[in-house]
C-alpha positions in Angstrom: 112.2 86.2 62.1 114.5 88.8 60.2 111.7 90.8 59.6 110.8 91.6 63.3 114.3 91.8 64.5 114.7 94.8 61.8 111.7 96.2 62.6 112.5 96.9 66.8 115.6 99.8 65.8 112.7 100.9 63.3 110.1 101.1 66.1 112.3 102.3 68.9 113.4 105.3 67.2 109.6 106.0 66.2 109.3 106.2 69.7 111.9 108.4 70.2 110.4 110.7 67.9 107.0 110.7 69.5 108.6 111.5 72.8 110.6 114.3 71.6 107.6 115.7 69.4 105.7 115.6 72.8 108.0 116.8 74.7 108.8 119.6 71.8 105.2 120.6 71.4 105.0 120.8 75.4 107.6 122.7 75.7 106.4 125.3 72.9 103.1 125.2 74.9 105.0 126.4 78.0 106.5 129.0 76.5 103.8 130.4 74.8 101.5 130.5 78.0 105.3 132.5 79.4 105.1 134.8 76.9 101.3 135.5 77.5 101.8 135.8 81.1 104.8 137.9 80.7 102.3 140.4 78.5 99.9 140.1 80.9 102.5 141.5 83.7 103.2 144.4 81.6 99.9 145.3 80.6 99.0 144.9 84.5 102.1 147.2 85.5 101.2 149.8 82.8 97.6 149.9 84.3 98.8 150.4 87.2 101.4 153.2 86.1 98.4 154.8 84.6 96.2 154.3 87.4 99.1 156.1 89.7 99.2 158.9 87.3 95.8 159.6 86.8 94.8 163.6 87.1 91.5 164.9 88.6 90.4 168.2 88.0 87.9 169.9 90.2 86.5 172.9 89.6 85.1 175.3 92.0 83.3 178.5 91.6 81.8 180.6 94.2 81.4 183.3 97.2 82.8 182.9 100.6 81.3 184.8 103.0 81.2 183.7 106.3 84.5 185.5 108.0 86.2 188.3 106.2 87.9 189.2 103.5 84.8 188.2 101.5 85.5 186.5 98.5 85.0 185.0 94.9 87.3 182.7 93.3 87.4 180.5 90.5 90.0 177.6 91.5 91.1 174.3 89.9 92.1 171.8 92.1 94.3 168.5 90.8 93.0 165.9 93.2 94.6 162.9 91.4 97.3 160.8 92.1 99.2 162.1 88.7 100.2 165.6 87.1 97.3 167.1 85.0 97.9 169.2 82.0 95.1 171.7 81.5 95.2 172.4 77.7 91.9 174.5 77.5 89.7 176.5 79.8 86.4 178.0 79.0 83.7 179.9 80.8 80.0 179.1 79.0 76.7 180.7 79.4 73.6 179.0 78.6 76.2 176.3 77.6 77.7 178.4 75.0 81.3 179.5 74.8 82.3 183.4 75.9 85.5 185.0 74.8 84.9 188.7 76.5 85.9 188.7 80.2 83.2 191.5 81.2 80.3 189.0 80.2 81.4 186.6 82.9 81.9 189.5 85.1 78.9 190.7 84.6 77.1 187.5 84.9 78.9 186.7 88.5 78.3 189.8 90.4 76.7 193.4 89.7 79.1 196.4 88.5 79.7 198.0 91.8 81.3 195.1 93.3 83.7 194.3 90.9 84.6 197.7 91.3 85.2 198.0 94.7 87.1 194.3 94.9 90.4 193.7 95.1 91.1 191.5 91.8 93.4 189.1 90.9 93.9 187.1 88.0 96.5 184.8 86.2 97.0 182.2 83.9 94.3 179.0 84.1 96.0 176.4 81.9 99.7 174.9 82.7 100.5 171.7 84.3 99.2 171.3 88.1 100.9 168.7 90.6 98.9 166.7 92.5 97.0 168.4 95.2 98.0 171.6 93.6 95.3 174.5 92.6 95.4 177.2 90.5 93.1 180.3 90.8 92.7 182.4 87.8 90.2 184.7 89.5 89.9 186.3 92.7 87.6 189.2 94.2 88.1 190.1 97.6 86.4 192.8 99.7 86.7 193.6 103.0 83.5 194.0 105.7 82.1 196.8 103.4 81.4 194.8 100.7 79.3 192.2 102.9 75.7 194.0 102.1 76.5 193.8 98.1 77.5 190.1 98.3 74.1 188.7 100.6 71.9 191.0 98.2 73.4 189.7 95.0 73.0 186.1 96.8 69.7 186.6 97.3 68.4 187.1 94.2 67.5 191.0 94.9 69.1 191.3 91.2 68.0 188.4 89.4 69.3 184.9 89.9 72.9 184.8 91.0 75.1 183.2 88.7 72.8 182.3 86.3 73.6 179.9 83.9 77.2 180.0 84.4 79.5 176.9 83.7 83.0 176.5 83.3 84.6 173.7 81.2 88.1 172.4 81.3 90.0 170.0 78.9 93.1 168.7 80.4 95.4 165.7 79.9 98.0 162.9 81.6 101.7 162.4 81.2 100.6 159.1 79.3 98.3 161.6 76.9 94.8 160.0 77.9 92.2 163.1 77.9 89.4 164.5 79.7 86.9 167.5 79.9 84.9 168.2 83.2 82.4 170.6 83.5 81.3 172.3 86.9 77.7 171.5 86.9 78.7 168.1 85.7 79.2 166.2 89.4 80.0 163.1 87.4 83.9 161.7 86.5 85.3 163.3 84.0 84.5 162.4 80.6 86.9 160.8 78.3 87.8 162.6 75.0 91.0 161.5 72.0 92.7 165.0 72.0 92.7 168.5 73.7 94.0 169.6 70.7 96.1 169.8 68.1 99.8 169.8 69.1 98.9 170.8 72.6 98.3 174.2 71.9 96.8 176.1 74.6 93.5 177.8 74.5 92.9 179.4 77.9 90.4 182.3 78.6 91.9 183.5 81.7 95.4 183.5 79.6 93.2 185.8 77.4 91.7 187.8 79.9 94.8 188.7 80.9 96.2 189.7 77.6 93.0 191.6 76.8 93.2 193.8 80.1 96.6 194.5 79.4 95.9 195.7 75.9 92.9 198.0 77.1 95.3 199.8 79.7 98.1 200.1 77.0 95.3 202.0 74.6 94.0 204.2 77.4 
């Protein structure tokens, strides 16, 4: 009888330990789920923030000849919701980069067209806000230039703008980067980086400097 009486407190203690262990285990599991939920919320918030900060660079290059002034423009437009850092801009001919701005001029028009045009130039690389555009090259003609434009676009001087392309590498504020090409109408291609240390490689800025140096030499 004494053994049975003595065992009751012991069984009571074990029962309390068992209950406490179960409660503790449940509490740990609930805490773990809460941590996972919080982590997921942070990840979702980060993805939403990235989506809201996503830049999308649209490349346009071509002639406007419906109404005067007639023009040829190269334009980069950020059609995404976030700021774009355009780091590299490079024209290509037959898929190969070119360095001389005169080669690009020769590929997009005949000589007398560039000589008779009002020309504006500037840099293409740098920050572009959502909805904004930069136009590094712009040629404008009055009514007298329409004949040459039509003849050029009809192919009287060979295939117009044959094998000319433009490649742009740009990044978001989160350092996610992409490349886009004028000839590739698919979505931009993700890349690890547009180059070390964020240094710009801008064909059009180099062209500005080359023209300025040429004028000084003359």
